[in-house]
PLY file of the C-alpha trace (Angstrom):
ply
format ascii 1.0
element vertex 221
property float x
property float y
property float z
element edge 220
property int vertex1
property int vertex2
end_header
13.49 29.73 -32.82
14.89 29.60 -36.05
18.02 26.78 -36.86
21.48 28.14 -37.11
21.89 26.15 -40.04
19.67 25.68 -43.00
20.47 22.00 -43.98
20.82 20.59 -40.39
20.47 21.25 -37.04
23.10 22.25 -34.69
23.75 20.59 -31.32
20.94 21.03 -28.92
18.55 22.16 -31.34
15.50 19.73 -31.44
13.36 18.48 -34.20
10.07 19.35 -31.90
9.87 21.88 -29.25
7.73 21.59 -26.08
6.35 24.28 -23.56
4.50 23.51 -20.15
1.04 24.77 -20.12
0.01 25.78 -16.72
-3.65 24.86 -15.92
-5.78 26.00 -12.97
-9.30 24.54 -12.27
-11.69 25.79 -9.61
-15.18 23.93 -8.82
-17.52 23.36 -6.09
-18.20 20.00 -4.56
-20.43 18.64 -1.88
-18.45 16.67 0.72
-19.07 12.81 0.41
-17.14 10.98 3.22
-15.55 7.74 1.77
-13.02 4.81 2.93
-9.95 3.34 1.70
-12.19 0.50 0.37
-14.18 2.88 -1.77
-10.95 4.12 -3.41
-9.57 0.77 -3.91
-11.13 -2.53 -2.78
-9.49 -5.17 -0.48
-8.98 -7.54 -3.39
-8.13 -5.64 -6.53
-9.01 -9.56 -8.56
-12.77 -9.17 -7.11
-13.70 -6.97 -10.23
-15.17 -4.49 -7.59
-14.82 -0.76 -8.74
-14.37 2.31 -6.92
-17.07 4.09 -5.32
-17.96 6.86 -7.40
-16.07 10.32 -6.30
-17.95 13.60 -5.27
-19.83 15.22 -8.08
-18.11 18.41 -8.88
-20.21 21.42 -10.55
-19.40 24.80 -11.76
-16.11 23.98 -13.10
-14.00 26.94 -14.18
-10.58 26.32 -16.22
-7.90 28.46 -17.05
-4.82 27.59 -19.01
-1.66 29.34 -20.49
1.54 28.74 -22.17
2.63 32.18 -21.80
1.85 32.98 -18.22
3.80 31.31 -15.30
2.54 28.99 -12.60
2.34 32.24 -10.32
0.04 34.00 -12.68
-2.13 31.11 -13.47
-2.61 30.09 -9.67
-3.55 33.83 -8.94
-6.12 33.84 -11.42
-7.65 30.61 -9.70
-7.48 32.30 -6.44
-9.17 35.30 -7.96
-12.15 33.04 -9.08
-12.12 31.45 -5.78
-12.48 34.82 -4.26
-15.04 35.77 -6.47
-17.34 32.69 -5.53
-16.44 33.13 -1.84
-15.55 36.59 -1.25
-16.10 36.26 2.78
-14.16 33.05 2.87
-16.80 31.57 4.74
-16.93 27.89 2.80
-13.84 25.36 3.12
-11.02 25.91 0.01
-8.99 22.78 -0.68
-6.12 22.72 -3.40
-5.55 19.71 -5.23
-1.98 19.73 -7.05
0.19 17.33 -8.80
2.79 17.74 -6.58
5.12 20.59 -8.49
6.80 21.99 -5.54
6.52 25.62 -7.10
2.98 25.10 -7.55
2.87 24.53 -3.85
4.79 27.34 -2.81
2.62 29.61 -5.09
-0.64 28.31 -3.66
0.69 28.83 0.19
1.77 32.38 -0.81
-1.55 33.16 -2.46
-3.46 31.72 0.73
-0.98 33.67 3.22
-2.13 36.84 1.59
-5.32 36.15 2.09
-4.92 35.21 5.57
-6.75 31.81 5.15
-5.74 28.25 5.73
-6.00 25.70 2.67
-5.10 22.26 2.94
-3.02 20.81 0.15
-3.50 17.39 -1.33
-1.30 15.91 -3.70
-3.63 13.94 -6.37
-3.26 10.39 -5.72
-3.15 9.41 -9.45
0.52 10.77 -9.19
1.13 8.76 -6.39
-0.09 5.49 -8.09
2.40 6.31 -11.12
5.29 6.39 -8.86
4.36 3.26 -7.14
4.11 1.75 -10.58
7.57 2.92 -11.41
8.84 1.35 -8.46
7.20 -2.02 -9.06
8.79 -2.37 -12.31
12.12 -2.34 -11.03
11.27 -4.80 -8.28
9.27 -7.31 -10.35
9.79 -8.94 -13.82
8.01 -7.06 -16.58
4.26 -8.28 -16.72
4.63 -9.99 -13.47
0.94 -9.94 -12.07
2.63 -9.61 -8.51
3.66 -6.21 -9.37
-0.39 -5.18 -9.63
-0.79 -6.91 -6.16
2.36 -4.97 -4.65
1.09 -1.44 -5.92
-2.35 -2.27 -4.88
-0.94 -3.02 -1.10
1.19 -0.27 -1.15
-1.33 2.21 -2.50
-3.65 1.29 0.21
-1.34 1.77 2.68
-0.41 5.41 1.53
-4.25 6.00 1.72
-4.10 5.02 5.12
-1.73 7.82 6.08
1.48 5.32 5.87
3.79 7.03 3.32
6.82 7.10 5.14
6.23 3.58 6.08
5.79 2.57 2.62
8.95 4.67 1.35
11.06 2.74 3.65
9.50 -0.66 2.50
10.41 0.36 -1.06
13.90 1.01 -0.30
14.35 -2.04 1.63
12.82 -4.27 -1.03
15.44 -2.66 -3.61
18.35 -3.23 -1.19
17.25 -7.13 -0.71
16.89 -7.63 -4.26
20.56 -6.25 -4.47
19.94 -3.52 -7.44
22.57 -1.63 -8.28
22.08 2.32 -8.34
20.84 2.50 -11.98
18.25 -0.25 -11.71
16.95 0.75 -8.41
16.62 4.26 -9.40
12.86 4.56 -9.78
12.23 2.92 -6.45
14.47 5.26 -4.76
12.61 8.19 -6.71
9.44 6.75 -5.48
10.41 6.65 -1.69
12.15 9.85 -2.23
8.46 11.30 -3.76
6.64 9.85 -1.01
9.03 11.51 1.99
9.07 14.90 0.08
5.34 14.78 -0.31
4.13 13.36 2.85
2.89 16.30 4.33
0.49 16.90 1.53
-0.60 13.06 1.62
-3.14 13.17 4.57
-5.63 11.15 2.50
-7.68 9.71 5.95
-8.31 13.29 6.66
-9.43 14.37 3.17
-11.43 11.05 2.94
-13.04 11.57 6.21
-14.21 14.89 5.38
-15.46 14.01 1.87
-12.92 15.98 -0.05
-11.93 14.67 -3.77
-8.54 13.17 -4.01
-8.06 13.03 -7.75
-8.38 15.62 -10.41
-6.49 16.39 -13.73
-3.07 17.28 -13.66
-2.13 21.08 -13.12
0.43 21.01 -15.74
0.94 19.47 -18.97
3.60 19.60 -21.72
2.29 20.66 -25.31
3.84 20.25 -28.81
4.72 23.88 -30.37
0 1
1 2
2 3
3 4
4 5
5 6
6 7
7 8
8 9
9 10
10 11
11 12
12 13
13 14
14 15
15 16
16 17
17 18
18 19
19 20
20 21
21 22
22 23
23 24
24 25
25 26
26 27
27 28
28 29
29 30
30 31
31 32
32 33
33 34
34 35
35 36
36 37
37 38
38 39
39 40
40 41
41 42
42 43
43 44
44 45
45 46
46 47
47 48
48 49
49 50
50 51
51 52
52 53
53 54
54 55
55 56
56 57
57 58
58 59
59 60
60 61
61 62
62 63
63 64
64 65
65 66
66 67
67 68
68 69
69 70
70 71
71 72
72 73
73 74
74 75
75 76
76 77
77 78
78 79
79 80
80 81
81 82
82 83
83 84
84 85
85 86
86 87
87 88
88 89
89 90
90 91
91 92
92 93
93 94
94 95
95 96
96 97
97 98
98 99
99 100
100 101
101 102
102 103
103 104
104 105
105 106
106 107
107 108
108 109
109 110
110 111
111 112
112 113
113 114
114 115
115 116
116 117
117 118
118 119
119 120
120 121
121 122
122 123
123 124
124 125
125 126
126 127
127 128
128 129
129 130
130 131
131 132
132 133
133 134
134 135
135 136
136 137
137 138
138 139
139 140
140 141
141 142
142 143
143 144
144 145
145 146
146 147
147 148
148 149
149 150
150 151
151 152
152 153
153 154
154 155
155 156
156 157
157 158
158 159
159 160
160 161
161 162
162 163
163 164
164 165
165 166
166 167
167 168
168 169
169 170
170 171
171 172
172 173
173 174
174 175
175 176
176 177
177 178
178 179
179 180
180 181
181 182
182 183
183 184
184 185
185 186
186 187
187 188
188 189
189 190
190 191
191 192
192 193
193 194
194 195
195 196
196 197
197 198
198 199
199 200
200 201
201 202
202 203
203 204
204 205
205 206
206 207
207 208
208 209
209 210
210 211
211 212
212 213
213 214
214 215
215 216
216 217
217 218
218 219
219 220
Protein backbone atom coordinates (compact mmCIF):
# COMPACT_ATOMS: atom_id res chain seq x y z
CA UNK A 1 0.00 0.00 0.00
CA UNK A 2 1.12 3.59 -0.52
CA UNK A 3 1.83 6.12 2.24
CA UNK A 4 -0.64 8.89 2.95
CA UNK A 5 2.17 11.47 3.06
CA UNK A 6 5.18 11.76 0.77
CA UNK A 7 7.77 12.90 3.34
CA UNK A 8 6.97 10.68 6.33
CA UNK A 9 4.86 7.79 7.52
CA UNK A 10 1.54 8.42 9.23
CA UNK A 11 0.41 6.73 12.45
CA UNK A 12 0.18 2.98 12.02
CA UNK A 13 2.22 2.85 8.80
CA UNK A 14 5.25 0.56 8.91
CA UNK A 15 8.62 0.82 7.20
CA UNK A 16 8.52 -2.87 6.32
CA UNK A 17 5.42 -5.01 5.94
CA UNK A 18 5.15 -8.77 6.43
CA UNK A 19 2.64 -11.31 5.23
CA UNK A 20 2.08 -14.81 6.48
CA UNK A 21 3.07 -17.59 4.13
CA UNK A 22 1.01 -20.73 4.63
CA UNK A 23 2.92 -23.94 3.93
CA UNK A 24 1.69 -27.51 3.55
CA UNK A 25 3.91 -30.57 3.21
CA UNK A 26 2.99 -34.15 2.41
CA UNK A 27 5.55 -36.92 2.69
CA UNK A 28 5.84 -40.66 3.13
CA UNK A 29 7.63 -42.22 6.08
CA UNK A 30 8.32 -45.77 7.19
CA UNK A 31 7.40 -46.13 10.90
CA UNK A 32 10.39 -46.38 13.24
CA UNK A 33 9.44 -46.77 16.92
CA UNK A 34 11.55 -44.72 19.33
CA UNK A 35 11.75 -43.94 23.04
CA UNK A 36 12.11 -40.72 25.00
CA UNK A 37 15.84 -41.38 25.34
CA UNK A 38 16.09 -41.54 21.54
CA UNK A 39 14.79 -37.96 21.41
CA UNK A 40 16.38 -36.55 24.57
CA UNK A 41 19.07 -38.59 26.35
CA UNK A 42 18.85 -38.90 30.14
CA UNK A 43 21.83 -36.58 30.64
CA UNK A 44 22.13 -33.65 28.18
CA UNK A 45 25.79 -33.20 29.20
CA UNK A 46 26.76 -36.69 28.10
CA UNK A 47 27.24 -35.54 24.51
CA UNK A 48 24.93 -38.21 23.15
CA UNK A 49 22.84 -36.91 20.28
CA UNK A 50 19.27 -37.94 19.45
CA UNK A 51 18.60 -41.07 17.42
CA UNK A 52 18.00 -40.19 13.75
CA UNK A 53 14.33 -39.61 13.00
CA UNK A 54 12.41 -41.79 10.55
CA UNK A 55 13.50 -40.98 7.01
CA UNK A 56 10.95 -39.22 4.82
CA UNK A 57 10.52 -39.67 1.08
CA UNK A 58 8.40 -38.28 -1.70
CA UNK A 59 8.19 -34.86 -0.07
CA UNK A 60 5.64 -32.52 -1.65
CA UNK A 61 5.46 -28.84 -0.66
CA UNK A 62 2.97 -26.09 -1.36
CA UNK A 63 3.34 -22.51 -0.09
CA UNK A 64 1.33 -19.37 -0.71
CA UNK A 65 1.13 -15.80 0.54
CA UNK A 66 -2.20 -15.26 -1.21
CA UNK A 67 -4.16 -18.41 -0.33
CA UNK A 68 -5.43 -18.74 3.22
CA UNK A 69 -4.80 -21.68 5.55
CA UNK A 70 -8.00 -23.43 4.50
CA UNK A 71 -6.98 -23.46 0.82
CA UNK A 72 -3.40 -24.54 1.47
CA UNK A 73 -4.43 -27.33 3.85
CA UNK A 74 -7.08 -28.48 1.37
CA UNK A 75 -4.37 -28.74 -1.29
CA UNK A 76 -2.31 -30.89 1.07
CA UNK A 77 -5.25 -33.22 1.63
CA UNK A 78 -5.81 -33.40 -2.12
CA UNK A 79 -2.22 -34.56 -2.55
CA UNK A 80 -2.66 -37.15 0.22
CA UNK A 81 -5.86 -38.35 -1.47
CA UNK A 82 -3.96 -38.70 -4.74
CA UNK A 83 -1.35 -40.90 -3.07
CA UNK A 84 -3.80 -42.97 -1.03
CA UNK A 85 -7.26 -42.71 -2.64
CA UNK A 86 -8.63 -45.68 -0.68
CA UNK A 87 -7.32 -44.32 2.64
CA UNK A 88 -5.66 -47.66 3.32
CA UNK A 89 -2.58 -46.10 4.89
CA UNK A 90 -2.16 -44.32 8.24
CA UNK A 91 -2.43 -40.55 7.91
CA UNK A 92 -0.92 -38.25 10.55
CA UNK A 93 -1.03 -34.44 10.68
CA UNK A 94 1.97 -32.62 12.14
CA UNK A 95 1.26 -28.96 12.98
CA UNK A 96 2.92 -26.00 14.67
CA UNK A 97 0.04 -25.52 17.12
CA UNK A 98 -1.96 -22.91 15.20
CA UNK A 99 -5.57 -23.42 16.29
CA UNK A 100 -7.08 -22.40 12.96
CA UNK A 101 -4.87 -24.88 11.11
CA UNK A 102 -5.93 -27.63 13.50
CA UNK A 103 -9.59 -26.76 12.91
CA UNK A 104 -9.11 -26.91 9.14
CA UNK A 105 -7.32 -30.26 9.34
CA UNK A 106 -10.16 -31.70 11.42
CA UNK A 107 -12.70 -30.33 8.96
CA UNK A 108 -10.90 -31.85 5.96
CA UNK A 109 -10.62 -35.20 7.76
CA UNK A 110 -14.31 -35.15 8.68
CA UNK A 111 -15.27 -34.42 5.09
CA UNK A 112 -13.35 -37.53 4.03
CA UNK A 113 -14.73 -39.60 6.93
CA UNK A 114 -11.26 -40.53 8.14
CA UNK A 115 -9.60 -40.26 11.53
CA UNK A 116 -6.28 -38.42 11.53
CA UNK A 117 -4.16 -38.09 14.69
CA UNK A 118 -2.86 -34.52 15.04
CA UNK A 119 0.52 -33.96 16.65
CA UNK A 120 2.01 -30.60 17.60
CA UNK A 121 5.62 -30.24 16.45
CA UNK A 122 7.83 -30.92 19.49
CA UNK A 123 10.20 -28.11 18.47
CA UNK A 124 7.46 -25.58 19.20
CA UNK A 125 6.93 -27.06 22.66
CA UNK A 126 10.65 -26.72 23.38
CA UNK A 127 10.55 -23.04 22.38
CA UNK A 128 7.78 -22.34 24.90
CA UNK A 129 9.75 -24.14 27.61
CA UNK A 130 12.82 -22.03 26.89
CA UNK A 131 10.79 -18.82 27.14
CA UNK A 132 9.55 -19.96 30.53
CA UNK A 133 13.08 -20.92 31.58
CA UNK A 134 14.46 -17.43 31.05
CA UNK A 135 11.91 -15.87 33.37
CA UNK A 136 12.62 -18.53 36.03
CA UNK A 137 16.44 -18.52 35.78
CA UNK A 138 19.10 -15.80 35.45
CA UNK A 139 20.31 -15.07 31.92
CA UNK A 140 22.93 -17.62 30.89
CA UNK A 141 22.33 -19.89 33.89
CA UNK A 142 23.33 -23.48 32.95
CA UNK A 143 20.55 -24.71 35.24
CA UNK A 144 18.06 -23.36 32.71
CA UNK A 145 19.20 -25.95 30.19
CA UNK A 146 18.88 -28.73 32.74
CA UNK A 147 15.41 -27.51 33.66
CA UNK A 148 14.20 -27.34 30.05
CA UNK A 149 15.62 -30.80 29.39
CA UNK A 150 13.79 -32.27 32.38
CA UNK A 151 10.46 -30.61 31.51
CA UNK A 152 10.75 -31.63 27.85
CA UNK A 153 11.25 -35.27 28.82
CA UNK A 154 8.15 -35.03 31.00
CA UNK A 155 6.14 -33.69 28.06
CA UNK A 156 7.43 -36.54 25.87
CA UNK A 157 6.21 -38.92 28.57
CA UNK A 158 2.68 -37.54 28.22
CA UNK A 159 2.75 -35.33 31.32
CA UNK A 160 2.12 -31.92 29.75
CA UNK A 161 -0.50 -31.02 32.37
CA UNK A 162 1.91 -31.80 35.21
CA UNK A 163 4.61 -29.67 33.57
CA UNK A 164 2.17 -26.76 33.15
CA UNK A 165 1.27 -26.88 36.84
CA UNK A 166 4.95 -27.09 37.83
CA UNK A 167 5.81 -24.03 35.75
CA UNK A 168 3.10 -21.95 37.39
CA UNK A 169 4.10 -23.12 40.87
CA UNK A 170 7.73 -22.21 40.21
CA UNK A 171 6.76 -18.73 39.01
CA UNK A 172 4.65 -18.24 42.14
CA UNK A 173 7.45 -19.57 44.38
CA UNK A 174 9.85 -17.00 42.93
CA UNK A 175 7.32 -14.24 43.59
CA UNK A 176 7.37 -12.98 40.01
CA UNK A 177 5.04 -10.12 39.20
CA UNK A 178 2.49 -10.57 36.36
CA UNK A 179 4.78 -8.97 33.78
CA UNK A 180 7.87 -11.03 34.56
CA UNK A 181 6.00 -14.32 34.82
CA UNK A 182 4.11 -13.79 31.56
CA UNK A 183 6.34 -16.19 29.52
CA UNK A 184 5.88 -18.88 32.18
CA UNK A 185 2.12 -18.46 32.19
CA UNK A 186 2.08 -18.46 28.38
CA UNK A 187 4.03 -21.74 28.31
CA UNK A 188 1.70 -23.34 30.85
CA UNK A 189 -1.38 -22.16 28.95
CA UNK A 190 0.07 -23.49 25.68
CA UNK A 191 0.73 -26.93 27.16
CA UNK A 192 -2.78 -27.17 28.56
CA UNK A 193 -4.47 -25.90 25.40
CA UNK A 194 -2.48 -28.25 23.13
CA UNK A 195 -2.56 -31.24 25.49
CA UNK A 196 -4.92 -33.25 23.19
CA UNK A 197 -2.24 -32.97 20.49
CA UNK A 198 0.77 -33.82 22.66
CA UNK A 199 0.36 -37.59 22.77
CA UNK A 200 4.03 -38.19 22.14
CA UNK A 201 4.11 -41.60 23.88
CA UNK A 202 1.73 -43.02 21.25
CA UNK A 203 3.47 -41.21 18.42
CA UNK A 204 6.89 -42.54 19.42
CA UNK A 205 5.61 -46.07 20.01
CA UNK A 206 3.97 -46.05 16.57
CA UNK A 207 7.14 -44.77 14.93
CA UNK A 208 5.76 -41.39 13.84
CA UNK A 209 7.79 -38.28 13.19
CA UNK A 210 7.25 -35.67 15.90
CA UNK A 211 9.09 -32.75 14.33
CA UNK A 212 9.00 -31.00 10.99
CA UNK A 213 9.26 -27.46 9.68
CA UNK A 214 6.66 -24.97 10.82
CA UNK A 215 3.54 -24.79 8.65
CA UNK A 216 3.39 -21.00 8.61
CA UNK A 217 6.18 -18.46 8.30
CA UNK A 218 6.37 -14.68 8.04
CA UNK A 219 7.88 -13.27 4.88
CA UNK A 220 8.82 -9.69 4.14
CA UNK A 221 7.13 -7.76 1.35
